[in-house]
All heavy atoms as TSV, in Angstrom:
chain	resi	resn	atom	element	x	y	z
A	1	MET	N	N	24.229	107.019	-24.241
A	1	MET	CA	C	23.923	106.375	-25.467
A	1	MET	C	C	25.074	106.585	-26.419
A	1	MET	O	O	25.522	105.615	-27.124
A	1	MET	CB	C	22.647	106.924	-26.005
A	1	MET	CG	C	22.195	106.277	-27.307
A	1	MET	SD	S	21.416	104.764	-27.128
A	1	MET	CE	C	19.773	105.251	-27.038
A	2	CYS	N	N	25.576	107.841	-26.513
A	2	CYS	CA	C	26.657	108.137	-27.473
A	2	CYS	C	C	27.930	107.359	-27.116
A	2	CYS	O	O	28.583	106.852	-28.011
A	2	CYS	CB	C	26.915	109.586	-27.420
A	2	CYS	SG	S	25.609	110.613	-28.098
A	3	ALA	N	N	28.241	107.214	-25.810
A	3	ALA	CA	C	29.458	106.504	-25.460
A	3	ALA	C	C	29.290	104.984	-25.860
A	3	ALA	O	O	30.306	104.342	-26.285
A	3	ALA	CB	C	29.666	106.605	-23.988
A	4	LEU	N	N	28.137	104.402	-25.606
A	4	LEU	CA	C	27.932	103.012	-25.900
A	4	LEU	C	C	28.100	102.825	-27.435
A	4	LEU	O	O	28.685	101.869	-27.827
A	4	LEU	CB	C	26.554	102.542	-25.470
A	4	LEU	CG	C	26.111	101.101	-25.734
A	4	LEU	CD1	C	27.029	100.137	-24.981
A	4	LEU	CD2	C	24.676	100.891	-25.414
A	5	LEU	N	N	27.430	103.590	-28.224
A	5	LEU	CA	C	27.467	103.464	-29.662
A	5	LEU	C	C	28.851	103.856	-30.244
A	5	LEU	O	O	29.236	103.356	-31.296
A	5	LEU	CB	C	26.350	104.260	-30.300
A	5	LEU	CG	C	24.966	103.772	-29.966
A	5	LEU	CD1	C	23.877	104.730	-30.555
A	5	LEU	CD2	C	24.721	102.348	-30.324
A	6	ALA	N	N	29.548	104.735	-29.609
A	6	ALA	CA	C	30.869	105.187	-30.106
A	6	ALA	C	C	31.895	103.965	-30.102
A	6	ALA	O	O	32.745	103.935	-30.991
A	6	ALA	CB	C	31.458	106.337	-29.287
A	7	MET	N	N	31.709	103.038	-29.237
A	7	MET	CA	C	32.529	101.860	-29.183
A	7	MET	C	C	32.296	100.923	-30.429
A	7	MET	O	O	33.149	100.166	-30.831
A	7	MET	CB	C	32.336	101.020	-27.965
A	7	MET	CG	C	32.802	101.637	-26.692
A	7	MET	SD	S	32.423	100.466	-25.373
A	7	MET	CE	C	32.355	101.542	-23.984
A	8	GLU	N	N	31.116	101.124	-30.996
A	8	GLU	CA	C	30.716	100.217	-32.032
A	8	GLU	C	C	31.341	100.527	-33.411
A	8	GLU	O	O	31.654	99.698	-34.181
A	8	GLU	CB	C	29.167	100.285	-32.134
A	8	GLU	CG	C	28.583	99.196	-33.035
A	8	GLU	CD	C	27.163	99.254	-32.933
A	8	GLU	OE1	O	26.555	99.306	-31.880
A	8	GLU	OE2	O	26.490	99.181	-34.109
A	9	SER	N	N	31.522	101.837	-33.665
A	9	SER	CA	C	32.018	102.222	-34.986
A	9	SER	C	C	32.767	103.488	-34.880
A	9	SER	O	O	32.590	104.326	-33.955
A	9	SER	CB	C	30.874	102.388	-35.943
A	9	SER	OG	O	30.041	103.446	-35.603
A	10	ALA	N	N	33.660	103.720	-35.862
A	10	ALA	CA	C	34.461	104.992	-35.890
A	10	ALA	C	C	33.633	106.189	-36.255
A	10	ALA	O	O	33.805	107.281	-35.783
A	10	ALA	CB	C	35.629	104.833	-36.797
A	11	ALA	N	N	32.705	105.972	-37.130
A	11	ALA	CA	C	31.842	107.141	-37.603
A	11	ALA	C	C	30.591	107.266	-36.650
A	11	ALA	O	O	29.917	106.292	-36.324
A	11	ALA	CB	C	31.259	106.771	-38.969
A	12	PRO	N	N	30.303	108.500	-36.189
A	12	PRO	CA	C	29.184	108.731	-35.339
A	12	PRO	C	C	27.856	108.503	-36.106
A	12	PRO	O	O	27.799	108.815	-37.250
A	12	PRO	CB	C	29.328	110.118	-34.905
A	12	PRO	CG	C	30.221	110.745	-35.896
A	12	PRO	CD	C	31.074	109.666	-36.458
A	13	LEU	N	N	26.965	107.912	-35.408
A	13	LEU	CA	C	25.585	107.664	-36.017
A	13	LEU	C	C	24.772	108.911	-35.897
A	13	LEU	O	O	24.767	109.590	-34.917
A	13	LEU	CB	C	24.915	106.525	-35.259
A	13	LEU	CG	C	25.579	105.100	-35.389
A	13	LEU	CD1	C	24.835	104.141	-34.491
A	13	LEU	CD2	C	25.543	104.673	-36.837
A	14	ARG	N	N	23.975	109.109	-36.991
A	14	ARG	CA	C	23.086	110.282	-37.033
A	14	ARG	C	C	21.716	109.879	-36.474
A	14	ARG	O	O	20.924	110.735	-36.137
A	14	ARG	CB	C	23.006	110.789	-38.441
A	14	ARG	CG	C	24.340	111.268	-38.998
A	14	ARG	CD	C	24.348	112.818	-38.923
A	14	ARG	NE	N	25.559	113.254	-39.608
A	14	ARG	CZ	C	26.545	113.909	-38.925
A	14	ARG	NH1	N	26.502	114.163	-37.588
A	14	ARG	NH2	N	27.589	114.380	-39.562
A	15	THR	N	N	21.418	108.609	-36.556
A	15	THR	CA	C	20.076	108.148	-36.180
A	15	THR	C	C	20.249	107.136	-35.003
A	15	THR	O	O	21.258	106.454	-34.955
A	15	THR	CB	C	19.276	107.585	-37.308
A	15	THR	OG1	O	19.976	106.444	-37.814
A	15	THR	CG2	C	19.034	108.518	-38.415
A	16	CYS	N	N	19.218	106.986	-34.245
A	16	CYS	CA	C	19.276	106.031	-33.110
A	16	CYS	C	C	18.946	104.657	-33.579
A	16	CYS	O	O	17.842	104.444	-34.182
A	16	CYS	CB	C	18.342	106.498	-32.019
A	16	CYS	SG	S	18.287	105.368	-30.671
A	17	PRO	N	N	19.739	103.661	-33.395
A	17	PRO	CA	C	19.458	102.308	-33.862
A	17	PRO	C	C	18.299	101.633	-33.042
A	17	PRO	O	O	17.828	100.607	-33.385
A	17	PRO	CB	C	20.753	101.540	-33.655
A	17	PRO	CG	C	21.419	102.247	-32.555
A	17	PRO	CD	C	21.054	103.676	-32.737
A	18	PHE	N	N	17.957	102.269	-31.877
A	18	PHE	CA	C	16.961	101.611	-31.016
A	18	PHE	C	C	15.561	102.215	-31.299
A	18	PHE	O	O	14.589	101.649	-30.791
A	18	PHE	CB	C	17.299	101.869	-29.560
A	18	PHE	CG	C	18.665	101.340	-29.202
A	18	PHE	CD1	C	19.631	102.255	-28.779
A	18	PHE	CD2	C	18.997	100.028	-29.354
A	18	PHE	CE1	C	20.823	101.794	-28.423
A	18	PHE	CE2	C	20.279	99.562	-29.091
A	18	PHE	CZ	C	21.194	100.453	-28.585
A	19	CYS	N	N	15.448	103.275	-32.025
A	19	CYS	CA	C	14.108	103.836	-32.327
A	19	CYS	C	C	13.350	102.950	-33.284
A	19	CYS	O	O	13.900	102.374	-34.251
A	19	CYS	CB	C	14.317	105.244	-32.936
A	19	CYS	SG	S	14.769	106.435	-31.700
A	20	ARG	N	N	12.119	102.797	-32.990
A	20	ARG	CA	C	11.112	102.024	-33.853
A	20	ARG	C	C	10.162	102.977	-34.367
A	20	ARG	O	O	9.833	103.996	-33.808
A	20	ARG	CB	C	10.445	100.947	-33.030
A	20	ARG	CG	C	11.393	100.051	-32.244
A	20	ARG	CD	C	12.111	99.034	-33.266
A	20	ARG	NE	N	12.865	98.078	-32.610
A	20	ARG	CZ	C	14.151	98.047	-32.508
A	20	ARG	NH1	N	14.869	99.040	-33.049
A	20	ARG	NH2	N	14.762	97.103	-31.829
A	21	SER	N	N	9.512	102.632	-35.574
A	21	SER	CA	C	8.641	103.547	-36.114
A	21	SER	C	C	7.247	103.536	-35.541
A	21	SER	O	O	6.463	104.485	-35.796
A	21	SER	CB	C	8.576	103.219	-37.694
A	21	SER	OG	O	8.105	101.862	-37.814
A	22	SER	N	N	6.904	102.530	-34.773
A	22	SER	CA	C	5.565	102.529	-34.273
A	22	SER	C	C	5.491	101.841	-32.899
A	22	SER	O	O	6.027	100.853	-32.599
A	22	SER	CB	C	4.616	101.741	-35.186
A	22	SER	OG	O	4.961	100.429	-35.286
A	23	GLY	N	N	4.730	102.540	-31.938
A	23	GLY	CA	C	4.451	101.986	-30.595
A	23	GLY	C	C	5.579	101.725	-29.810
A	23	GLY	O	O	6.743	102.010	-30.070
A	24	ASP	N	N	5.299	101.080	-28.619
A	24	ASP	CA	C	6.341	100.692	-27.702
A	24	ASP	C	C	6.908	99.323	-28.126
A	24	ASP	O	O	6.229	98.563	-28.790
A	24	ASP	CB	C	5.777	100.508	-26.245
A	24	ASP	CG	C	5.326	101.861	-25.731
A	24	ASP	OD1	O	5.631	102.867	-26.216
A	24	ASP	OD2	O	4.617	101.786	-24.657
A	25	SER	N	N	8.222	99.162	-27.857
A	25	SER	CA	C	8.850	97.870	-28.325
A	25	SER	C	C	9.772	97.409	-27.281
A	25	SER	O	O	10.342	98.154	-26.463
A	25	SER	CB	C	9.471	98.084	-29.610
A	25	SER	OG	O	10.571	98.958	-29.534
A	26	THR	N	N	10.043	96.106	-27.295
A	26	THR	CA	C	11.062	95.564	-26.406
A	26	THR	C	C	11.860	94.648	-27.333
A	26	THR	O	O	11.380	93.868	-28.095
A	26	THR	CB	C	10.473	94.743	-25.279
A	26	THR	OG1	O	9.644	95.566	-24.499
A	26	THR	CG2	C	11.481	94.095	-24.363
A	27	ASP	N	N	13.206	94.720	-27.215
A	27	ASP	CA	C	14.046	93.948	-28.146
A	27	ASP	C	C	15.333	93.736	-27.392
A	27	ASP	O	O	15.610	94.281	-26.323
A	27	ASP	CB	C	14.357	94.908	-29.329
A	27	ASP	CG	C	14.671	94.052	-30.627
A	27	ASP	OD1	O	14.682	92.861	-30.527
A	27	ASP	OD2	O	14.881	94.709	-31.643
A	28	GLU	N	N	16.166	92.843	-27.977
A	28	GLU	CA	C	17.474	92.611	-27.457
A	28	GLU	C	C	18.492	93.164	-28.445
A	28	GLU	O	O	18.329	93.105	-29.617
A	28	GLU	CB	C	17.697	91.057	-27.252
A	28	GLU	CG	C	16.944	90.555	-26.061
A	28	GLU	CD	C	17.280	89.136	-25.752
A	28	GLU	OE1	O	18.266	88.563	-26.341
A	28	GLU	OE2	O	16.597	88.490	-24.895
A	29	TYR	N	N	19.584	93.617	-27.828
A	29	TYR	CA	C	20.699	94.206	-28.632
A	29	TYR	C	C	21.991	93.593	-28.156
A	29	TYR	O	O	22.250	93.660	-26.958
A	29	TYR	CB	C	20.720	95.727	-28.469
A	29	TYR	CG	C	21.860	96.420	-29.078
A	29	TYR	CD1	C	22.125	96.530	-30.379
A	29	TYR	CD2	C	22.834	96.973	-28.195
A	29	TYR	CE1	C	23.154	97.203	-30.920
A	29	TYR	CE2	C	23.983	97.601	-28.694
A	29	TYR	CZ	C	24.118	97.730	-30.043
A	29	TYR	OH	O	25.213	98.383	-30.574
A	30	VAL	N	N	22.762	93.070	-29.127
A	30	VAL	CA	C	24.082	92.503	-28.717
A	30	VAL	C	C	25.105	93.502	-29.208
A	30	VAL	O	O	25.217	93.795	-30.460
A	30	VAL	CB	C	24.265	91.126	-29.376
A	30	VAL	CG1	C	25.647	90.591	-29.050
A	30	VAL	CG2	C	23.260	90.117	-28.907
A	31	HIS	N	N	25.908	94.049	-28.278
A	31	HIS	CA	C	26.880	95.030	-28.653
A	31	HIS	C	C	28.019	94.332	-29.328
A	31	HIS	O	O	28.621	93.332	-28.800
A	31	HIS	CB	C	27.458	95.738	-27.416
A	31	HIS	CG	C	28.206	96.980	-27.703
A	31	HIS	ND1	N	29.529	96.875	-28.076
A	31	HIS	CD2	C	27.895	98.264	-27.674
A	31	HIS	CE1	C	29.999	98.118	-28.294
A	31	HIS	NE2	N	29.009	98.971	-28.063
A	32	PRO	N	N	28.371	94.617	-30.565
A	32	PRO	CA	C	29.373	93.879	-31.322
A	32	PRO	C	C	30.771	93.912	-30.721
A	32	PRO	O	O	31.531	92.968	-30.975
A	32	PRO	CB	C	29.317	94.557	-32.676
A	32	PRO	CG	C	28.744	95.923	-32.474
A	32	PRO	CD	C	27.872	95.760	-31.252
A	33	VAL	N	N	31.164	94.982	-30.061
A	33	VAL	CA	C	32.535	95.043	-29.520
A	33	VAL	C	C	32.485	94.466	-28.098
A	33	VAL	O	O	33.428	93.627	-27.815
A	33	VAL	CB	C	33.039	96.498	-29.500
A	33	VAL	CG1	C	34.401	96.624	-28.770
A	33	VAL	CG2	C	33.121	97.011	-30.853
A	34	LEU	N	N	31.629	94.774	-27.214
A	34	LEU	CA	C	31.599	94.310	-25.872
A	34	LEU	C	C	31.185	92.904	-25.749
A	34	LEU	O	O	31.437	92.175	-24.832
A	34	LEU	CB	C	30.747	95.213	-24.968
A	34	LEU	CG	C	31.148	96.658	-24.813
A	34	LEU	CD1	C	30.036	97.403	-24.086
A	34	LEU	CD2	C	32.418	96.769	-24.215
A	35	GLY	N	N	30.313	92.435	-26.682
A	35	GLY	CA	C	29.759	91.103	-26.657
A	35	GLY	C	C	28.680	90.977	-25.572
A	35	GLY	O	O	28.265	89.885	-25.325
A	36	SER	N	N	28.226	92.106	-25.056
A	36	SER	CA	C	27.183	92.076	-24.013
A	36	SER	C	C	25.789	92.082	-24.728
A	36	SER	O	O	25.585	92.716	-25.794
A	36	SER	CB	C	27.321	93.288	-23.099
A	36	SER	OG	O	28.517	93.299	-22.467
A	37	THR	N	N	24.825	91.487	-24.038
A	37	THR	CA	C	23.535	91.517	-24.512
A	37	THR	C	C	22.639	92.443	-23.620
A	37	THR	O	O	22.702	92.375	-22.403
A	37	THR	CB	C	22.843	90.101	-24.454
A	37	THR	OG1	O	23.663	89.188	-25.199
A	37	THR	CG2	C	21.490	90.042	-24.963
A	38	PHE	N	N	21.922	93.337	-24.256
A	38	PHE	CA	C	21.117	94.263	-23.584
A	38	PHE	C	C	19.634	94.090	-23.876
A	38	PHE	O	O	19.342	93.866	-25.061
A	38	PHE	CB	C	21.519	95.750	-23.910
A	38	PHE	CG	C	22.905	96.120	-23.518
A	38	PHE	CD1	C	23.935	95.907	-24.335
A	38	PHE	CD2	C	23.184	96.613	-22.276
A	38	PHE	CE1	C	25.245	96.265	-23.929
A	38	PHE	CE2	C	24.402	96.973	-21.836
A	38	PHE	CZ	C	25.486	96.731	-22.714
A	39	LEU	N	N	18.751	94.244	-22.924
A	39	LEU	CA	C	17.357	94.180	-23.161
A	39	LEU	C	C	17.021	95.679	-23.383
A	39	LEU	O	O	17.309	96.541	-22.527
A	39	LEU	CB	C	16.609	93.650	-21.984
A	39	LEU	CG	C	15.119	93.619	-22.060
A	39	LEU	CD1	C	14.660	92.609	-23.161
A	39	LEU	CD2	C	14.474	93.280	-20.765
A	40	VAL	N	N	16.379	96.025	-24.508
A	40	VAL	CA	C	16.025	97.384	-24.829
A	40	VAL	C	C	14.557	97.580	-24.757
A	40	VAL	O	O	13.808	96.883	-25.437
A	40	VAL	CB	C	16.522	97.705	-26.258
A	40	VAL	CG1	C	16.191	99.173	-26.650
A	40	VAL	CG2	C	17.980	97.400	-26.468
A	41	SER	N	N	14.128	98.477	-23.850
A	41	SER	CA	C	12.734	98.834	-23.664
A	41	SER	C	C	12.599	100.292	-24.174
A	41	SER	O	O	13.325	101.145	-23.745
A	41	SER	CB	C	12.264	98.702	-22.273
A	41	SER	OG	O	12.464	97.385	-21.769
A	42	THR	N	N	11.668	100.452	-25.042
A	42	THR	CA	C	11.429	101.763	-25.701
A	42	THR	C	C	10.035	102.333	-25.358
A	42	THR	O	O	9.040	101.529	-25.478
A	42	THR	CB	C	11.651	101.708	-27.163
A	42	THR	OG1	O	12.955	101.274	-27.435
A	42	THR	CG2	C	11.410	103.086	-27.856
A	43	SER	N	N	9.976	103.546	-24.954
A	43	SER	CA	C	8.714	104.164	-24.587
A	43	SER	C	C	8.662	105.495	-25.310
A	43	SER	O	O	9.654	106.191	-25.393
A	43	SER	CB	C	8.513	104.411	-23.137
A	43	SER	OG	O	8.528	103.106	-22.458
A	44	ARG	N	N	7.479	105.865	-25.706
A	44	ARG	CA	C	7.285	107.220	-26.296
A	44	ARG	C	C	6.373	107.958	-25.404
A	44	ARG	O	O	5.323	107.532	-25.011
A	44	ARG	CB	C	6.777	107.096	-27.691
A	44	ARG	CG	C	7.858	106.573	-28.634
A	44	ARG	CD	C	7.337	106.421	-30.071
A	44	ARG	NE	N	8.442	105.966	-30.938
A	44	ARG	CZ	C	8.972	104.756	-30.955
A	44	ARG	NH1	N	8.506	103.842	-30.112
A	44	ARG	NH2	N	9.875	104.421	-31.797
A	45	VAL	N	N	6.774	109.219	-25.053
A	45	VAL	CA	C	6.018	110.008	-24.154
A	45	VAL	C	C	5.833	111.422	-24.704
A	45	VAL	O	O	6.700	111.890	-25.553
A	45	VAL	CB	C	6.670	110.211	-22.768
A	45	VAL	CG1	C	6.696	108.804	-22.015
A	45	VAL	CG2	C	8.009	110.779	-22.861
A	46	GLN	N	N	4.731	112.045	-24.406
A	46	GLN	CA	C	4.467	113.333	-24.883
A	46	GLN	C	C	5.262	114.351	-24.004
A	46	GLN	O	O	5.136	114.305	-22.764
A	46	GLN	CB	C	2.926	113.655	-24.834
A	46	GLN	CG	C	2.613	115.031	-25.375
A	46	GLN	CD	C	2.847	115.142	-26.810
A	46	GLN	OE1	O	2.614	114.182	-27.574
A	46	GLN	NE2	N	3.297	116.316	-27.258
A	47	GLY	N	N	6.091	115.195	-24.577
A	47	GLY	CA	C	6.804	116.202	-23.828
A	47	GLY	C	C	5.933	117.409	-23.593
A	47	GLY	O	O	4.698	117.352	-23.796
A	48	ASP	N	N	6.625	118.505	-23.176
A	48	ASP	CA	C	5.837	119.740	-22.998
A	48	ASP	C	C	5.248	120.181	-24.354
A	48	ASP	O	O	5.522	119.650	-25.393
A	48	ASP	CB	C	6.771	120.844	-22.565
A	48	ASP	CG	C	7.260	120.607	-21.121
A	48	ASP	OD1	O	6.552	119.818	-20.383
A	48	ASP	OD2	O	8.309	121.142	-20.711
A	49	ASN	N	N	4.390	121.179	-24.334
A	49	ASN	CA	C	3.649	121.617	-25.507
A	49	ASN	C	C	4.550	121.815	-26.718
A	49	ASN	O	O	4.231	121.477	-27.875
A	49	ASN	CB	C	2.855	122.944	-25.186
A	49	ASN	CG	C	1.806	122.634	-24.193
A	49	ASN	OD1	O	1.273	121.511	-24.090
A	49	ASN	ND2	N	1.359	123.662	-23.510
A	50	SER	N	N	5.733	122.430	-26.491
A	50	SER	CA	C	6.639	122.726	-27.601
A	50	SER	C	C	7.540	121.573	-27.956
A	50	SER	O	O	8.190	121.677	-29.018
A	50	SER	CB	C	7.425	124.023	-27.291
A	50	SER	OG	O	8.277	123.683	-26.169
A	51	GLU	N	N	7.690	120.546	-27.152
A	51	GLU	CA	C	8.635	119.521	-27.407
A	51	GLU	C	C	8.076	118.315	-28.155
A	51	GLU	O	O	8.777	117.652	-28.844
A	51	GLU	CB	C	9.114	118.974	-26.056
A	51	GLU	CG	C	9.984	120.011	-25.307
A	51	GLU	CD	C	10.458	119.480	-23.952
A	51	GLU	OE1	O	9.864	118.589	-23.409
A	51	GLU	OE2	O	11.497	119.941	-23.465
A	52	GLY	N	N	6.751	118.116	-28.140
A	52	GLY	CA	C	6.190	117.061	-28.961
A	52	GLY	C	C	6.525	115.701	-28.352
A	52	GLY	O	O	6.847	115.506	-27.218
A	53	LEU	N	N	6.418	114.690	-29.247
A	53	LEU	CA	C	6.657	113.336	-28.837
A	53	LEU	C	C	8.121	113.073	-28.637
A	53	LEU	O	O	8.992	113.446	-29.454
A	53	LEU	CB	C	6.125	112.397	-29.909
A	53	LEU	CG	C	5.867	110.936	-29.580
A	53	LEU	CD1	C	4.849	110.849	-28.458
A	53	LEU	CD2	C	5.359	110.155	-30.769
A	54	GLN	N	N	8.511	112.348	-27.483
A	54	GLN	CA	C	9.895	112.063	-27.216
A	54	GLN	C	C	10.016	110.645	-26.978
A	54	GLN	O	O	9.076	109.898	-26.574
A	54	GLN	CB	C	10.378	112.807	-26.009
A	54	GLN	CG	C	10.331	114.356	-26.290
A	54	GLN	CD	C	10.976	115.162	-25.143
A	54	GLN	OE1	O	11.447	114.572	-24.158
A	54	GLN	NE2	N	11.021	116.426	-25.285
A	55	THR	N	N	11.230	110.072	-27.159
A	55	THR	CA	C	11.574	108.617	-26.984
A	55	THR	C	C	12.490	108.411	-25.896
A	55	THR	O	O	13.455	109.129	-25.718
A	55	THR	CB	C	12.091	108.101	-28.326
A	55	THR	OG1	O	11.185	108.352	-29.385
A	55	THR	CG2	C	12.376	106.519	-28.175
A	56	ILE	N	N	12.220	107.401	-25.073
A	56	ILE	CA	C	13.026	107.026	-23.915
A	56	ILE	C	C	13.446	105.555	-24.146
A	56	ILE	O	O	12.613	104.701	-24.295
A	56	ILE	CB	C	12.379	107.163	-22.568
A	56	ILE	CG1	C	12.000	108.624	-22.368
A	56	ILE	CG2	C	13.190	106.703	-21.428
A	56	ILE	CD1	C	11.098	108.833	-21.146
A	57	HIS	N	N	14.722	105.310	-24.088
A	57	HIS	CA	C	15.287	103.940	-24.202
A	57	HIS	C	C	15.890	103.561	-22.840
A	57	HIS	O	O	16.599	104.302	-22.290
A	57	HIS	CB	C	16.394	103.820	-25.214
A	57	HIS	CG	C	15.911	104.194	-26.658
A	57	HIS	ND1	N	14.956	103.481	-27.342
A	57	HIS	CD2	C	16.284	105.195	-27.436
A	57	HIS	CE1	C	14.724	103.994	-28.509
A	57	HIS	NE2	N	15.529	105.099	-28.622
A	58	VAL	N	N	15.564	102.407	-22.393
A	58	VAL	CA	C	16.199	101.858	-21.201
A	58	VAL	C	C	16.914	100.518	-21.615
A	58	VAL	O	O	16.324	99.660	-22.166
A	58	VAL	CB	C	15.133	101.489	-20.057
A	58	VAL	CG1	C	15.794	100.915	-18.913
A	58	VAL	CG2	C	14.409	102.784	-19.749
A	59	LEU	N	N	18.185	100.502	-21.379
A	59	LEU	CA	C	19.006	99.348	-21.771
A	59	LEU	C	C	19.424	98.630	-20.459
A	59	LEU	O	O	20.056	99.297	-19.525
A	59	LEU	CB	C	20.246	99.741	-22.547
A	59	LEU	CG	C	20.021	99.940	-24.010
A	59	LEU	CD1	C	19.267	101.172	-24.264
A	59	LEU	CD2	C	21.392	100.003	-24.714
A	60	LYS	N	N	19.151	97.370	-20.341
A	60	LYS	CA	C	19.536	96.543	-19.208
A	60	LYS	C	C	20.457	95.413	-19.648
A	60	LYS	O	O	20.141	94.689	-20.509
A	60	LYS	CB	C	18.255	96.036	-18.495
A	60	LYS	CG	C	18.621	95.175	-17.294
A	60	LYS	CD	C	17.351	94.645	-16.614
A	60	LYS	CE	C	17.768	93.838	-15.337
A	60	LYS	NZ	N	16.616	93.277	-14.653
A	61	ASP	N	N	21.654	95.394	-18.995
A	61	ASP	CA	C	22.608	94.360	-19.367
A	61	ASP	C	C	22.083	92.965	-18.841
A	61	ASP	O	O	21.988	92.795	-17.599
A	61	ASP	CB	C	23.963	94.671	-18.777
A	61	ASP	CG	C	25.102	93.694	-19.300
A	61	ASP	OD1	O	24.795	92.684	-19.841
A	61	ASP	OD2	O	26.274	94.135	-19.102
A	62	ILE	N	N	21.757	92.078	-19.727
A	62	ILE	CA	C	21.331	90.737	-19.407
A	62	ILE	C	C	22.282	89.635	-19.841
A	62	ILE	O	O	21.854	88.515	-19.968
A	62	ILE	CB	C	19.888	90.486	-20.037
A	62	ILE	CG1	C	19.904	90.645	-21.543
A	62	ILE	CG2	C	18.852	91.408	-19.359
A	62	ILE	CD1	C	18.661	90.108	-22.223
A	63	THR	N	N	23.454	90.030	-19.966
A	63	THR	CA	C	24.525	89.013	-20.482
A	63	THR	C	C	24.582	87.862	-19.548
A	63	THR	O	O	24.645	86.718	-19.953
A	63	THR	CB	C	25.888	89.772	-20.594
A	63	THR	OG1	O	25.736	90.844	-21.372
A	63	THR	CG2	C	26.957	88.809	-21.130
A	64	ASP	N	N	24.665	88.103	-18.196
A	64	ASP	CA	C	24.823	86.970	-17.270
A	64	ASP	C	C	23.607	86.088	-17.268
A	64	ASP	O	O	23.715	84.861	-17.212
A	64	ASP	CB	C	25.037	87.552	-15.840
A	64	ASP	CG	C	26.307	88.297	-15.662
A	64	ASP	OD1	O	27.307	87.987	-16.433
A	64	ASP	OD2	O	26.456	89.113	-14.728
A	65	ARG	N	N	22.432	86.677	-17.414
A	65	ARG	CA	C	21.169	85.892	-17.470
A	65	ARG	C	C	21.212	84.971	-18.716
A	65	ARG	O	O	20.830	83.833	-18.624
A	65	ARG	CB	C	19.973	86.819	-17.469
A	65	ARG	CG	C	18.655	86.033	-17.508
A	65	ARG	CD	C	17.416	86.855	-17.257
A	65	ARG	NE	N	17.340	87.923	-18.218
A	65	ARG	CZ	C	16.242	88.770	-18.302
A	65	ARG	NH1	N	15.330	88.664	-17.391
A	65	ARG	NH2	N	16.226	89.645	-19.267
A	66	ARG	N	N	21.583	85.519	-19.898
A	66	ARG	CA	C	21.643	84.724	-21.128
A	66	ARG	C	C	22.638	83.595	-21.022
A	66	ARG	O	O	22.370	82.490	-21.468
A	66	ARG	CB	C	21.962	85.583	-22.308
A	66	ARG	CG	C	20.791	86.518	-22.745
A	66	ARG	CD	C	19.642	85.699	-23.251
A	66	ARG	NE	N	18.527	86.530	-23.572
A	66	ARG	CZ	C	17.358	86.484	-22.939
A	66	ARG	NH1	N	17.201	85.657	-21.950
A	66	ARG	NH2	N	16.438	87.292	-23.263
A	67	GLU	N	N	23.736	83.868	-20.426
A	67	GLU	CA	C	24.789	82.800	-20.209
A	67	GLU	C	C	24.228	81.730	-19.230
A	67	GLU	O	O	24.419	80.544	-19.533
A	67	GLU	CB	C	26.052	83.442	-19.640
A	67	GLU	CG	C	27.187	82.490	-19.424
A	67	GLU	CD	C	27.696	81.770	-20.652
A	67	GLU	OE1	O	27.504	82.296	-21.722
A	67	GLU	OE2	O	28.227	80.670	-20.561
A	68	ALA	N	N	23.534	82.038	-18.182
A	68	ALA	CA	C	22.928	81.078	-17.308
A	68	ALA	C	C	21.931	80.225	-18.081
A	68	ALA	O	O	21.839	78.971	-17.877
A	68	ALA	CB	C	22.333	81.804	-16.120
A	69	GLU	N	N	21.104	80.826	-18.884
A	69	GLU	CA	C	20.171	80.120	-19.668
A	69	GLU	C	C	20.758	79.201	-20.625
A	69	GLU	O	O	20.284	78.117	-20.871
A	69	GLU	CB	C	19.227	81.085	-20.429
A	69	GLU	CG	C	18.247	81.893	-19.581
A	69	GLU	CD	C	17.470	82.967	-20.329
A	69	GLU	OE1	O	17.721	83.093	-21.492
A	69	GLU	OE2	O	16.647	83.578	-19.682
A	70	ARG	N	N	21.917	79.623	-21.186
A	70	ARG	CA	C	22.600	78.783	-22.207
A	70	ARG	C	C	23.096	77.532	-21.490
A	70	ARG	O	O	23.062	76.442	-22.010
A	70	ARG	CB	C	23.770	79.533	-22.811
A	70	ARG	CG	C	24.420	78.822	-23.981
A	70	ARG	CD	C	25.691	79.513	-24.399
A	70	ARG	NE	N	26.745	79.602	-23.357
A	70	ARG	CZ	C	27.522	78.582	-23.033
A	70	ARG	NH1	N	27.423	77.454	-23.583
A	70	ARG	NH2	N	28.453	78.795	-22.145
A	71	ARG	N	N	23.654	77.653	-20.242
A	71	ARG	CA	C	24.163	76.509	-19.561
A	71	ARG	C	C	23.102	75.649	-19.128
A	71	ARG	O	O	23.112	74.518	-19.023
A	71	ARG	CB	C	24.939	77.026	-18.321
A	71	ARG	CG	C	26.336	77.503	-18.747
A	71	ARG	CD	C	27.124	77.820	-17.472
A	71	ARG	NE	N	27.179	79.209	-17.325
A	71	ARG	CZ	C	27.092	79.853	-16.237
A	71	ARG	NH1	N	26.960	79.238	-15.089
A	71	ARG	NH2	N	27.109	81.214	-16.184
């Protein structure tokens, strides 16, 4: 995640741009430097007793699929 976002800006981000405030979400993200489109799936899971709620993001590159749909 850090490597992907580091390409985007010179300043490191303190917060995750993919986190949502409520529930599970699915969204698309276009990387401004790479020009790639990613499908972002977000899930929240309960960690161990001391860890609390945790967030998992899965990014899938769908650039080729979007280009095929465009054509």
